[in-house]
DSSP file (Angstrom, degrees, kcal/mol; ACC not computed):
  #  RESIDUE AA STRUCTURE BP1 BP2  ACC     N-H-->O    O-->H-N    N-H-->O    O-->H-N    TCO  KAPPA ALPHA  PHI   PSI    X-CA   Y-CA   Z-CA
    1    1 A M    >         0   0    0      0, 0.0     3,-1.5     0, 0.0     4,-0.4   0.000 360.0 360.0 360.0 -24.5  -23.8  -35.6   59.4
    2    2 A L  G >   +     0   0    0      1,-0.3     3,-1.3     2,-0.2     4,-0.5   0.810 360.0  65.0 -65.5 -28.7  -21.5  -37.2   56.9
    3    3 A H  G 3  S+     0   0    0      1,-0.3     4,-0.4     2,-0.2     3,-0.3   0.697  96.3  59.0 -69.3 -15.6  -24.2  -37.4   54.2
    4    4 A H  G <> S+     0   0    0     -3,-1.5     4,-2.2     1,-0.2    -1,-0.3   0.637  84.6  80.3 -82.6 -15.2  -24.3  -33.6   54.1
    5    5 A A  H <> S+     0   0    0     -3,-1.3     4,-3.1    -4,-0.4     5,-0.3   0.856  87.1  56.9 -61.8 -34.9  -20.6  -33.3   53.2
    6    6 A G  H  > S+     0   0    0     -4,-0.5     4,-2.4    -3,-0.3    -1,-0.2   0.908 108.8  45.5 -63.2 -41.8  -21.4  -34.1   49.5
    7    7 A L  H  > S+     0   0    0     -4,-0.4     4,-2.4    -3,-0.2    -2,-0.2   0.910 115.5  46.4 -66.6 -42.6  -23.8  -31.1   49.3
    8    8 A I  H  X S+     0   0    0     -4,-2.2     4,-2.2     2,-0.2    -2,-0.2   0.929 114.4  46.9 -67.0 -44.5  -21.4  -28.8   51.1
    9    9 A F  H  X S+     0   0    0     -4,-3.1     4,-2.0     1,-0.2    -2,-0.2   0.906 112.5  51.1 -63.3 -40.6  -18.4  -30.0   48.9
   10   10 A G  H  X S+     0   0    0     -4,-2.4     4,-1.7    -5,-0.3    -2,-0.2   0.901 109.9  49.4 -62.7 -41.2  -20.6  -29.6   45.8
   11   11 A A  H  < S+     0   0    0     -4,-2.4     4,-0.3     1,-0.2    -1,-0.2   0.888 113.3  45.8 -66.7 -38.7  -21.6  -26.0   46.8
   12   12 A T  H  < S+     0   0    0     -4,-2.2     3,-0.5     1,-0.2     7,-0.3   0.802 109.3  57.1 -74.3 -26.4  -18.0  -25.0   47.4
   13   13 A L  H  < S+     0   0    0     -4,-2.0     9,-0.2     1,-0.2    -2,-0.2   0.886 108.6  44.1 -70.5 -37.8  -16.8  -26.6   44.2
   14   14 A V  S  < S+     0   0    0     -4,-1.7     2,-0.3    -5,-0.1    -1,-0.2   0.390 104.2  75.4 -92.4   5.2  -19.1  -24.6   42.0
   15   15 A T  S >> S-     0   0    0     -3,-0.5     4,-0.8    -4,-0.3     3,-0.5  -0.862  92.8  -1.6-111.9 152.4  -18.5  -21.3   43.6
   16   16 A G  H 3> S-     0   0    0     -2,-0.3     4,-2.0     1,-0.2     5,-0.1  -0.322 119.9 -23.7  75.8-154.7  -15.5  -19.1   43.3
   17   17 A A  H 3> S+     0   0    0      1,-0.2     4,-2.6     2,-0.2    -1,-0.2   0.843 134.6  57.8 -65.8 -35.6  -12.4  -19.9   41.2
   18   18 A G  H <> S+     0   0    0     -3,-0.5     4,-2.5    -6,-0.2    -1,-0.2   0.916 108.4  45.7 -62.2 -42.9  -13.0  -23.7   41.4
   19   19 A G  H  X S+     0   0    0     -4,-0.8     4,-2.9    -7,-0.3     5,-0.3   0.893 111.2  52.5 -66.7 -40.2  -16.4  -23.3   39.8
   20   20 A N  H  X S+     0   0    0     -4,-2.0     4,-2.1     2,-0.2    -2,-0.2   0.926 112.6  45.1 -61.7 -43.9  -15.0  -21.0   37.1
   21   21 A L  H  X S+     0   0    0     -4,-2.6     4,-2.4     2,-0.2    -2,-0.2   0.920 114.0  49.9 -65.1 -42.9  -12.3  -23.5   36.2
   22   22 A L  H  X S+     0   0    0     -4,-2.5     4,-2.3    -9,-0.2    -2,-0.2   0.953 115.9  40.2 -60.9 -51.3  -14.8  -26.4   36.2
   23   23 A F  H  X S+     0   0    0     -4,-2.9     4,-2.2     2,-0.2    -1,-0.2   0.804 113.6  54.7 -73.5 -27.9  -17.3  -24.7   34.0
   24   24 A G  H  X S+     0   0    0     -4,-2.1     4,-2.1    -5,-0.3    -1,-0.2   0.919 110.7  45.9 -65.7 -43.1  -14.7  -23.2   31.8
   25   25 A A  H  X S+     0   0    0     -4,-2.4     4,-2.7     2,-0.2    -2,-0.2   0.900 113.0  49.9 -66.3 -40.6  -13.2  -26.6   31.2
   26   26 A L  H  X S+     0   0    0     -4,-2.3     4,-2.8     2,-0.2    -2,-0.2   0.903 109.7  51.5 -64.6 -40.1  -16.7  -28.1   30.6
   27   27 A G  H  X S+     0   0    0     -4,-2.2     4,-1.0     2,-0.2    -2,-0.2   0.908 112.2  46.0 -61.8 -41.9  -17.4  -25.3   28.1
   28   28 A L  H  X S+     0   0    0     -4,-2.1     4,-0.5     2,-0.2     3,-0.4   0.921 113.4  49.6 -65.9 -43.7  -14.2  -26.1   26.2
   29   29 A L  H >< S+     0   0    0     -4,-2.7     3,-1.0     1,-0.2    -2,-0.2   0.923 112.3  46.4 -61.7 -45.6  -14.9  -29.8   26.3
   30   30 A F  H 3< S+     0   0    0     -4,-2.8     4,-0.4     1,-0.2    -1,-0.2   0.653 107.5  58.7 -74.8 -14.2  -18.4  -29.4   25.0
   31   31 A S  H 3X S+     0   0    0     -4,-1.0     4,-2.6    -3,-0.4    -1,-0.2   0.542  79.5  90.6 -89.9  -6.4  -17.3  -27.0   22.3
   32   32 A I  H <X S+     0   0    0     -3,-1.0     4,-2.5    -4,-0.5     5,-0.2   0.911  84.8  50.7 -58.5 -45.1  -14.9  -29.5   20.7
   33   33 A P  H  > S+     0   0    0      0, 0.0     4,-2.1     0, 0.0    -1,-0.2   0.914 112.4  47.8 -59.7 -39.3  -17.5  -31.0   18.3
   34   34 A L  H  > S+     0   0    0     -4,-0.4     4,-2.4     2,-0.2    -2,-0.2   0.924 111.4  50.0 -64.0 -44.1  -18.4  -27.5   17.1
   35   35 A L  H  X S+     0   0    0     -4,-2.6     4,-2.2     1,-0.2    -1,-0.2   0.886 110.3  50.4 -63.4 -38.6  -14.8  -26.5   16.7
   36   36 A R  H  X S+     0   0    0     -4,-2.5     4,-2.4    -5,-0.2    -1,-0.2   0.900 110.2  49.7 -66.2 -40.1  -14.2  -29.7   14.6
   37   37 A R  H  X S+     0   0    0     -4,-2.1     4,-2.7    -5,-0.2    -2,-0.2   0.892 110.0  51.3 -65.5 -38.6  -17.2  -28.9   12.4
   38   38 A L  H  X S+     0   0    0     -4,-2.4     4,-2.5     2,-0.2     5,-0.3   0.914 110.3  48.8 -63.7 -41.6  -15.9  -25.4   11.9
   39   39 A Y  H  X S+     0   0    0     -4,-2.2     4,-1.9     1,-0.2     5,-0.4   0.920 113.6  46.7 -63.6 -42.5  -12.5  -26.7   10.9
   40   40 A T  H  < S+     0   0    0     -4,-2.4    -2,-0.2     2,-0.2    -1,-0.2   0.902 114.7  46.8 -66.1 -41.1  -14.1  -29.2    8.4
   41   41 A R  H  < S+     0   0    0     -4,-2.7    -2,-0.2     1,-0.2    -1,-0.2   0.924 125.3  27.9 -69.6 -44.4  -16.4  -26.6    6.9
   42   42 A F  H  < S-     0   0    0     -4,-2.5    -1,-0.2     2,-0.2    -2,-0.2   0.585  92.5-140.0 -96.2 -10.5  -13.9  -23.8    6.4
   43   43 A D     <  +     0   0    0     -4,-1.9     2,-0.3    -5,-0.3    -3,-0.1   0.838  69.9  92.8  53.8  38.6  -10.8  -26.0    6.0
   44   44 A T  S    S-     0   0    0     -5,-0.4     3,-0.3    -6,-0.3    -2,-0.2  -0.980  78.5-127.8-152.0 157.2   -8.7  -23.6    8.1
   45   45 A W  S  > S+     0   0    0     -2,-0.3     4,-1.8     1,-0.2     5,-0.2   0.596  96.2  79.8 -81.1 -11.6   -7.7  -23.2   11.7
   46   46 A K  H  > S+     0   0    0      1,-0.2     4,-2.5     2,-0.2     5,-0.2   0.896  87.5  52.9 -67.0 -41.2   -8.9  -19.5   11.8
   47   47 A A  H  > S+     0   0    0     -3,-0.3     4,-2.3     1,-0.2    -1,-0.2   0.940 112.4  43.1 -63.6 -48.3  -12.6  -20.3   12.1
   48   48 A P  H  > S+     0   0    0      0, 0.0     4,-2.5     0, 0.0    -1,-0.2   0.877 113.6  53.4 -65.1 -33.3  -12.2  -22.5   15.2
   49   49 A A  H  X S+     0   0    0     -4,-1.8     4,-2.1     2,-0.2    -2,-0.2   0.906 110.0  46.9 -65.9 -40.6   -9.7  -20.1   16.7
   50   50 A I  H  X S+     0   0    0     -4,-2.5     4,-2.3     2,-0.2    -1,-0.2   0.922 113.2  49.1 -65.5 -43.6  -12.2  -17.2   16.3
   51   51 A A  H  X S+     0   0    0     -4,-2.3     4,-2.3     1,-0.2    -2,-0.2   0.897 111.5  49.5 -62.7 -40.1  -15.0  -19.3   17.8
   52   52 A L  H  X S+     0   0    0     -4,-2.5     4,-2.5     2,-0.2    -1,-0.2   0.873 109.6  51.4 -67.3 -37.1  -12.7  -20.3   20.7
   53   53 A A  H  X S+     0   0    0     -4,-2.1     4,-2.4     2,-0.2    -2,-0.2   0.894 110.4  48.9 -65.5 -39.5  -11.8  -16.6   21.3
   54   54 A I  H  X S+     0   0    0     -4,-2.3     4,-2.7     2,-0.2     5,-0.2   0.914 110.9  50.6 -65.8 -42.0  -15.5  -15.7   21.4
   55   55 A L  H  X S+     0   0    0     -4,-2.3     4,-2.5     1,-0.2     5,-0.2   0.931 112.2  46.8 -59.2 -46.4  -16.2  -18.5   23.8
   56   56 A A  H  X S+     0   0    0     -4,-2.5     4,-2.5     1,-0.2    -2,-0.2   0.898 113.2  48.8 -64.2 -40.9  -13.3  -17.3   26.1
   57   57 A A  H  X S+     0   0    0     -4,-2.4     4,-2.4     2,-0.2    -2,-0.2   0.924 113.6  45.4 -66.1 -44.0  -14.5  -13.7   25.9
   58   58 A M  H  X S+     0   0    0     -4,-2.7     4,-2.3     2,-0.2    -2,-0.2   0.896 114.0  49.2 -68.3 -39.1  -18.1  -14.5   26.7
   59   59 A F  H  X S+     0   0    0     -4,-2.5     4,-3.1    -5,-0.2     5,-0.2   0.923 112.3  48.4 -64.7 -43.1  -17.1  -16.8   29.5
   60   60 A S  H  X S+     0   0    0     -4,-2.5     4,-2.7     2,-0.2     5,-0.4   0.912 111.2  50.1 -63.7 -42.2  -14.8  -14.2   31.0
   61   61 A L  H  X>S+     0   0    0     -4,-2.4     5,-2.4     1,-0.2     4,-1.5   0.925 115.4  43.6 -60.2 -44.4  -17.5  -11.6   30.8
   62   62 A S  I  <>S+     0   0    0     -4,-2.3     5,-2.3     3,-0.2    -2,-0.2   0.920 119.6  40.9 -67.3 -44.3  -20.0  -13.8   32.5
   63   63 A A  I  <5S+     0   0    0     -4,-3.1    -2,-0.2    -5,-0.2    -3,-0.2   0.847 127.1  27.5 -76.8 -34.9  -17.6  -15.1   35.2
   64   64 A F  I  <5S+     0   0    0     -4,-2.7    -3,-0.2    -5,-0.2    -2,-0.2   0.613 132.7  21.8-108.6 -13.5  -15.8  -11.9   36.1
   65   65 A V  I  X5S+     0   0    0     -4,-1.5     4,-1.5    -5,-0.4    -3,-0.2   0.733 126.3  34.2-116.8 -58.8  -18.2   -9.1   35.3
   66   66 A I  I  ><S+     0   0    0     -5,-2.4     4,-2.2     2,-0.2     5,-0.2   0.927 116.5  53.1 -71.2 -45.0  -21.8  -10.2   35.2
   67   67 A G  H  ><S+     0   0    0     -5,-2.3     4,-1.7    -6,-0.3     6,-0.2   0.948 113.1  41.3 -57.1 -54.4  -21.6  -12.8   38.0
   68   68 A P  H  >>S+     0   0    0      0, 0.0     4,-1.3     0, 0.0     5,-1.1   0.842 112.8  57.0 -63.8 -30.2  -20.1  -10.6   40.6
   69   69 A A  H  <5S+     0   0    0     -4,-1.5    -2,-0.2     1,-0.2    -3,-0.1   0.902 112.9  38.1 -67.8 -39.4  -22.4   -7.7   39.6
   70   70 A I  H  <5S+     0   0    0     -4,-2.2    -1,-0.2     1,-0.2    -3,-0.1   0.698 119.5  46.9 -86.8 -17.5  -25.5   -9.8   40.2
   71   71 A S  H  <5S-     0   0    0     -4,-1.7    -2,-0.2    -5,-0.2    -1,-0.2   0.600 103.9-125.3 -96.9 -10.9  -24.3  -11.6   43.3
   72   72 A G  T  <5 +     0   0    0     -4,-1.3    -3,-0.2    -5,-0.2    -2,-0.1   0.752  69.6 129.8  76.7  23.5  -22.9   -8.5   45.0
   73   73 A D      < +     0   0    0     -5,-1.1    -4,-0.1    -6,-0.2     3,-0.1   0.064  29.0 138.4 -97.8  25.1  -19.4  -10.0   45.5
   74   74 A A    >   -     0   0    0     -6,-0.5     3,-1.7     1,-0.1     4,-0.2  -0.316  65.8 -91.6 -69.1 154.2  -17.6   -7.0   44.0
   75   75 A V  T 3  S+     0   0    0      1,-0.3    -1,-0.1     2,-0.1    -2,-0.0  -0.446 113.6  23.3 -66.1 134.6  -14.4   -5.9   45.7
   76   76 A G  T 3  S+     0   0    0     -2,-0.2    -1,-0.3    -3,-0.1    -2,-0.1   0.466  88.3 111.8  88.7   2.6  -15.1   -3.3   48.3
   77   77 A D    <   +     0   0    0     -3,-1.7    -2,-0.1     2,-0.1    -3,-0.1   0.506  43.3 113.5 -84.3  -3.8  -18.7   -4.3   48.8
   78   78 A T        -     0   0    0     -4,-0.2    -5,-0.0     1,-0.1    -3,-0.0  -0.506  69.9-124.3 -72.5 131.6  -18.1   -5.6   52.3
   79   79 A P        -     0   0    0      0, 0.0     3,-0.1     0, 0.0    -1,-0.1  -0.375  31.9 -96.7 -72.0 154.0  -19.9   -3.5   54.9
   80   80 A P        -     0   0    0      0, 0.0     3,-0.1     0, 0.0     0, 0.0  -0.355  51.1 -90.4 -66.4 151.4  -17.9   -2.0   57.7
   81   81 A P        -     0   0    0      0, 0.0     2,-0.1     0, 0.0     3,-0.0  -0.315  46.8-105.1 -63.8 146.4  -17.9   -3.9   60.9
   82   82 A A        -     0   0    0      1,-0.1     2,-0.3    -3,-0.1     0, 0.0  -0.436  34.6-109.5 -72.1 143.3  -20.6   -3.0   63.4
   83   83 A D        -     0   0    0     -2,-0.1    -1,-0.1    -3,-0.1     0, 0.0  -0.575  29.8-145.0 -72.8 130.4  -19.6   -1.0   66.4
   84   84 A T        -     0   0    0     -2,-0.3     2,-0.0     1,-0.0    -1,-0.0  -0.814  22.5-111.2 -96.6 137.3  -19.8   -3.0   69.6
   85   85 A P        -     0   0    0      0, 0.0     2,-0.5     0, 0.0    -1,-0.0  -0.350  28.4-113.9 -67.6 146.3  -20.9   -1.2   72.7
   86   86 A D    >   -     0   0    0      1,-0.1     3,-1.5     2,-0.0     4,-0.4  -0.705  18.9-147.4 -80.6 123.4  -18.3   -0.7   75.4
   87   87 A H  G >  S+     0   0    0     -2,-0.5     3,-0.5     1,-0.3    -1,-0.1   0.669  92.9  68.5 -70.2 -15.4  -19.3   -2.7   78.4
   88   88 A S  G 3  S+     0   0    0      1,-0.2    -1,-0.3     3,-0.0    -2,-0.0   0.736  95.1  57.2 -73.7 -19.4  -17.9   -0.2   80.8
   89   89 A E  G <  S+     0   0    0     -3,-1.5     2,-0.2     2,-0.1    -1,-0.2   0.679  88.3  93.0 -82.7 -17.3  -20.6    2.3   79.7
   90   90 A H    <   -     0   0    0     -3,-0.5     2,-0.3    -4,-0.4     3,-0.3  -0.539  61.9-158.0 -78.0 139.8  -23.4   -0.1   80.7
   91   91 A S        +     0   0    0     -2,-0.2    -2,-0.1     1,-0.2    -3,-0.0  -0.866  66.3  39.3-114.2 153.6  -24.8    0.3   84.2
   92   92 A G              0   0    0     -2,-0.3    -1,-0.2     1,-0.0    -2,-0.0   0.601 360.0 360.0  89.5  12.4  -26.7   -2.3   86.1
   93   93 A H              0   0    0     -3,-0.3    -2,-0.1    -6,-0.1    -3,-0.0   0.428 360.0 360.0 -99.4 360.0  -24.6   -5.4   85.1
């Protein structure tokens, strides 16, 4: 059973807030070469700052709006609990 722990841990890591933080950090890390090229090309900090703001906005839109909308994890989407029959009403037990 221990060999399944890696799959379970991996699945819990990439879902929820942990996954959002992980992929947000990876997105920032992988955008560093682009940000450096923008700074070199325009010779100002404004171009990389604008690009970073766009990255943050698109990631937030994806993580907090589109993701919950397509997965059905929106707040208030939980169905009401099912009514359990009262065992005193059953006969023949």
